[in-house]
N, C-alpha and C positions, 0 to 999 in steps of 0.2 A: 224345726229350727234347732232345738237343743236335743242332745241325747244324754239322758241321765241313766246310768246303770245302778240300781239300787243294790245289786249283788256284788259290785265292785269294792275292793278294799280301799279305793281312793274316796276321801270324803267328798260328799256332795257338793260343797262349797268349792273345792278344788276343781271338780268336774264343770261347774258353771264357769269358773275362771277360764279353764282350758277351752271350753265351747266359745266363750266370747272372744278370746284371743284368736281362735281359728277363724271366726266370722270376720273379724277386724282385719287380720293379716291377709285373708284371701280376697278382701275387697267387697264382701257381701255387705258388711256395715261400713259406711264411710264417715270421715271426719265430719262433725257437725250433726250426725244423725242422733235423734232422740232414742235413748235406752228406756225399755219399759220400767215403770216405777217398781220399787221392791215389792209392793203388795201385788201388783199385776204379775210380776214374774214368779213370785211365790205361788199364786193361784194357778198360773199356767203350768207350773212344774209340780204342783201339789206337794210343796216343801215348806218348812217353817220360814217365815219372813226373816228371821235372824240369820238363817243359812245364806239367804240371798244378799242380805246386808254385809255379811262377812266377805262373800265373794266380791261385792261392789267395792268394799273398802280396799280389798287387795288390788283390784284392777285400778282404782284411783291412785294408790300408792305407787303402782308401777307405771302410771302415766297413760293408761289405755282408755280411761274415761275421766270426765270431771263433772262436778255438780255445780249448777248455777242456782243460787238461792231463789226459790219462788217460780223457777222455770223448769227444773228437772235436771236429769243426768244425760250427758252426751258423749259421743265418741270423740276422743281427742285426736289431733293430728299426729300422724306417725313420727313427725319430727321430735315430738316431746316424749316418746316412749323410751323409758330407761331400760336398756337391754340387760336381761338377767342372765348371769353365767350359765345356769342350768338350762335355760331356753336356748341359748347359743349352742350349747354342747348337743341338745336334743336335735336341733336343726342340722348341725354338722353330721351327726349320726345318721339322720334320714338322708341327707345328700350322699353320704358315703354309701348307704344301702342302695340308693337309686342308681349310683355309678356302677356298683357291683352288678346290678341287674342288667344294665346296658352292656357291660363287658361279657356276661354269660349269655347274653342274647347274640353275641358275635358282632356287636357294632364296634366299628373302628374308633380309635381314639379321636381321630379328626372329625367323625360323624358325631360322636358323643359331644365334643367341644362345640360343634355347630348347633346341635340341639340345645345344649345349655345356654348358649348365647341367644338363641331364638326365644327361649323361655324368659331369660333375663329382659330381653327387649320388649317382650309382651307387657312386662311390668313397666310401662312408659313413665309412670309417676316416680320411679325410684331415683334417689339422689345420684 
């Protein structure tokens, strides 16, 4: 479910945030789904609970998850996610790279546009 690279220069809390975002954005975790408790996640990842708490706090501040007192923590609806400029730029960069790959594979612009449209349409729940 989660990939933590202990040799990475990126802090573990940021890796947890990135992993959660990927699962939420890709639709693996959906709005309303219960998120493991801080203690459960810390035990699963064998990291300090404070590290997980820091990641959850960041995710909550960015609107990806919310906490309901006495019930737990849940995935928030995509409508309430506050777009972060660095995330938007990273996504743009990834799209730019994917388009370059299509170009170098010899795909025509029309075929690339068709492919991108099909992929957007697959995401039927998009506004």
